[in-house]
N, C-alpha and C positions, 0 to 999 in steps of 0.2 A: 641288601640289608635293610631290612624299614628300623630305622629308629622312632623312638614316641618321648616326651616330655609329660608325664601327669606331673600338672602346676597344680598341687593343692593350694593354694593361699594362704597363708596362716597356719595354715592347721596345728605348726609344734605350738605347744603350751610351758604351762607349765602347774604341778601338782594343785588340783581345786579343790575345793572340802565339801563340794555341793555332788564331787561324784567320787564323796570317801578317798580326799589325796590319791584320785590317782587325774594324769592330764586326759584331755578328750581321746587321742588315742587310745592310749593303755584301757580306755573304757565301754569306746564303739567296740563294736561285735566286725570284724574285717578281715576275713578267710582271704581273701584276692591281695591285700595288702600283705595280711599274715605272710602269705605266699611267695611273693616276691623278697621277703626278708628273708625269709629260712631257705630257699631254692640260691639265692643270691646272693651281693654283695652285699652292704651293709657297714653304712659308716656316717659319720658327719662332715658338714661341710659346712663354712665359714663365708655365707652370702656378703655378709656387709664385713667393708673394710674396714680397718682401725679410727678411727675418728672420722666416720660420716654416716650418716644419717640411718636408721632402722626402717627405709623404704619400700614398697615393691618395688619402684624402678631402681633401683640400688640394688635390690634381691634378684631379680628376672636381667637383667645387666649379668652379674656374676653366674646365672645358671644359661646363660645362652653366649656365654666364656668371652664380654669384655667386661677387661677392668675395670672396672667404677670410675677408677685415679685416673685412667688414661680416658677413658672416652665421656665422663657422666659430665652434662652442662648443666643439669633437671627435669625434673619430671615435666613440665606442662611441656617444652618441646617434643617431648616423644609424645604427648596427646597428641600435640600440631599434626605430627605426623602421621597417625593416627585416621586425620581428618582431611587430608590434604592440604594443609594450610603449608603455603609459601611465604616462606622467612626468610628475609633477606636480614645478611651479617650483623648488622647494626639492630635488628630487632630483638627485642625479648617480649617472649608471652610468659602469660601468667597461671596458671590453673585458678576458678574459680567456682569457689563451692556459694551453692545459696543453704545460709543457716539461718538456723533460729537462735535469736539474742535474747532474753529476757533478762529483766531485771529481779532477781533474786538474791546475789549479794552484798545486802547491806546497799542496797542502790545500784551500786555497780552490774552494769552489763553483763553477763553470763553469757557462755558456750555452750544453750541448753539441747541443740540438736543438731551437729555440723550437716547433717542428710536436709535441714527441714522437710521430716516426714517422711522418708524416703520419697520426697515429692513426685507425681508422676510423669515424666518425661513431655506429656501434652501441658500440662500445668506448665513444668519449665520452659517452654519453649514460645510460649504467649509472655512469660515475665521478661525472660533473657531478648526476643524480642525490641520487649518495650523501652528494656536497660537501653538497646545498643542505638534506637531512632533518639530515644533524648539524651543520651550522654556520649555517644559516640559520637566520634570526629574525625579528621582524618590521620590525627596522632594515634585513637587511641579505638580500638574496634574491638568490639565483641562478641562470641560463637557459640551458638548455641550446641551444647553435647546432651550427655544422656541421665535423665532424674536432677541430683541435683548435682552433677560436674559439668565445666564449663571452663570456657578460657576466654580470656584476654590478649592483645594484642598491645603493645604501646612501641612503636613504629619511631626507629630510632632511641628506643627508652634506654635508662640508667642499666646496671646486673647488679648494681652493689646493694640493694635494699636489703634486710633482714627482719625474715615473715618466719612463722610461723604456723604448722600445719594446723589446721583444726581439728581434727579427730585426736591428736595429743592434750589438747583443754579441753574435754565433754565434763561440765557441769565445773567452769573456773572461771571467776571473774574477765574478760579482757581486756585490761585496762594496759595491764602490762604486754603483751603478747600482740598489739596492735601494731603494723609497717613502723620503723624505724630505721637509721640510715638513706643511702640517695635514693631519693625519688618519692620518700613517704610520705612527704606535707601532699603530693596527687596525688596518692594510693588513698589516704584519709580521706581528702577531701572526695574520693570516687566512694568508697562505701558511704559515706555519711549525705550525698546527694542517691545513692541506691538506696540507704533508707527511706527516705523520704519518697522517694518512688512506690516504694511497695509498702509503705504501710497500710494504705488504705485500696491496696489495689484490687480490684473484682476475685481475683484467684483465690487473694488472701484473704477475703472476705468468706466464699464461700466453703475456705475450707476451715474456717473461726467456724463456721456454722454448724460443723461438719462434724467439731470436737479435735482436727486434726493441728498439728503442728503448722507452722505459719513460715516462707521465707522472708525471713524479717528483715537480711541481712544482706552482702555480697561480702565472702574471705578472698583476699588473696594470697597467696603461695606455690612453691616448687616450682617459681621464677627461673627464666634460665634462656639464653639462645640456641640456637639451630646445633646442633650436632652431625658429626658423619661418621659411621660406622661401615667395614668392609662388612659384604655379604657373606653368609651361612656359605653359600653357595660358589664364594670364589676362595674361604680359606678352606670346606669342605668335601670339595664337589658335588655334593648334594643339594636336590632342590625341597623346596619344605611349605608348610601349609603354618597359617597357625588360627586358632577358635579361642577366643574369649568373647564375654559380652562388656570387657573394661576398658576401653581410648589408651589407654599404660600399656598392655600388654600388644595392643593390636601395635601399637605406634611402636614399639621397639619390632616387632615380627615386622612390620613393613617395613624398621631400618633397615634390618637382618635379611631382607630383599624375601621373604616369605609370602604365600601368597594366602590376605585374608579372607575365610572363610564365614562365612555369618547363617546362623543355626534359628530358627523361627523359636522361638521360647527360649531364648537365654536373656536372661533377666539380670546379670552380676548378681544376683541378693536369694535366697535363700529359695525360691518357689521357682528360681531356673528349671530347665529341661537337662536333668544329666541324660535323660536317655537318646537323648536330639546330638546330642554332643558328641556322644559315643558315637550314634550309626555316624556322622554328616564326617568325620574323623579318619573311621576306615572305610570311608568312599571318599577323603582326601589321598589317600594312602596309598588307592590304587592308583594315580600318576608323582605322588611324589616319595622321596623316600624320607619325609624326615615330617613329623610330625610334631608341634606342641599345643597342648590340650589345656587349658586352664579355667579353671573354675572358684571364682571372686569367693562362695557361700562360707565355707568356713573363717574369715578373713572378717566379715562382716557379724557374724556369730561375736565374734573376740569382740570386737568393739562394741555391742551391747553387752559385754559383762555378762555371756549367758555362753557357758561351760552345756550343755542339754541341749541346744539348738547346735553346739557347733558338733560334740561325736552325731549328734541325727544327721548333720549335712556329709562329714565321713565314712559314715552308715552307707549312705546316700551314694557315695564319688565309688566307695568301693562296689555298692555291686550292683550300679547303673553304668558306671564306667571300664574300673580297672578290670570287674570281671571278662563282658563282653571283648572291650579293649585286649583280654590275654588271648583269647576262647578265636576272635579273627585274628591277631597278627601269628597267632601261630599257622593256622592255613594258608600266611602270604607266606613264610617260609622261614627263613635266620630271620631273625627279629635281635635288641635291644632295647629294653624300656626301662627305660629311670624315675624315679618317682620321687618327689620331695615341693617343699614348701620355700618358699622364696626368703623367709622370715617366721619369727614368731611373733604369732600377735595373743597377749596372755589374757585370758577372761580378767585378773584379777585388776592387769591394767590399762583396758579396753582401750590399748595400743598394738607400735609395736615394740619390741626389744631385739638386742643385735646379738644375743647368744647364736652357736653353732646349730643346724637343725639335721633331722634327721634323713638323707636322704637312703634310698634301697635301687640298683639296676640290676636285672633280668635280663639270661638272652635265652633264645632258645634251645643252647646246648645246655643248661639249666634247670629250664623246664622241664624236659623232657630227660632227666639223667633219673637217677638211684641218687639218692642219701636226702639231705636236708637236715639243719636244727630245729629246734620248736621253740624258737626266735620270733618276736614278734617285728611287726614295722611301729616302734613308738622312741622317743626320747634314751629311758634308759638301758630301749637294750641293745642302741644306736651309740651311745656313749661307751657301751659295754665289750663293743666289736673292739677297742682300742685304736679303729682303721678315721683319719680327721685329713682331710682335705681343707691345709689351711689359707689358699689360695682358692676363693673360690669359682673364679673362672677357669681354672683349669683340671673342673668335675669334666666338662664337656667332651676334655677331649679323650677320656674312659669312656666314652657313648661311642664317637666316634673309632675309635682305634679297630684296625683290620680284622687281629685276630679273638678269636673267641674264649 
């Protein structure tokens, strides 16, 4: 049996005035998602345990069947795993965003853009390379990533720092959110040194001339030590693959023992090649039993506060990924497909929230059988179903159960 999770990052939302009081899922034209909901099992799943932050690291870990309260050590260590960065038990790794800080709030620095205008990977590589040359030591190492997403490793460093995700403070003065606690003085010093180096960097000068956001500083968050997870094959006896343009998801896939599939044109943004992800996913299923297919675009639209773009991303996922995946799986024989996000990203908040998210699961028997209701795949319909998985990491057991 083939088993697939289509992971629409941050698809869930709140009612949006711009969409006449509907959520993007409710407003989107998505016949394939609605087919899964009407023919299959529809409900809510709590991906974020009480007291834990509503992040993709927590939500995706739950989605893959790992209890975050047991296995989560931080976001950055998962991204380090995706890049093959070896960590000793005493090392601490930090997510390092290239960000745009500006003095717009009574002279205080404001988190103007946590992506530096979605800086290109080529530009970022130059900046991070210079940071590594000028600020790197035997204790501090910088690792280049994709676009604005990078890592810093503090060898034998402290893990008790109190840090804030930059996407949680868009438009806010950063003074109250700078690093505090253990190791904070060193982290703030690195941020100050980085700002000085970046201030008149040729990459930033060029972006300034072109009217684009500059990478004026670095921002540390999501830190932790290396985790250890049992593989999905050891738990369920199935080999698998992961498709994502985001290090976090690829890192969890690697820790879970999945093969990473690189898809040309996968960007981790709204312009990603949706159709290519479906094609490469079906090819991976020719040699594997399980696939995690992740699409970041809805989450990015939520962070931008753009319900129109989120609706558009959902419609592209439905047409270019869900539809072809259903058709391809049907030709392969018995399957079970799970559709869900890792958390809501309400456009009103421009960041994540922690309420349960809608899921829909469909098998070949349900797809080819008669009947099915008229319900759609959205937050309200899932809530009305009355089915709730309060322990999010338990839902994967339904995906891998042997009976149809």
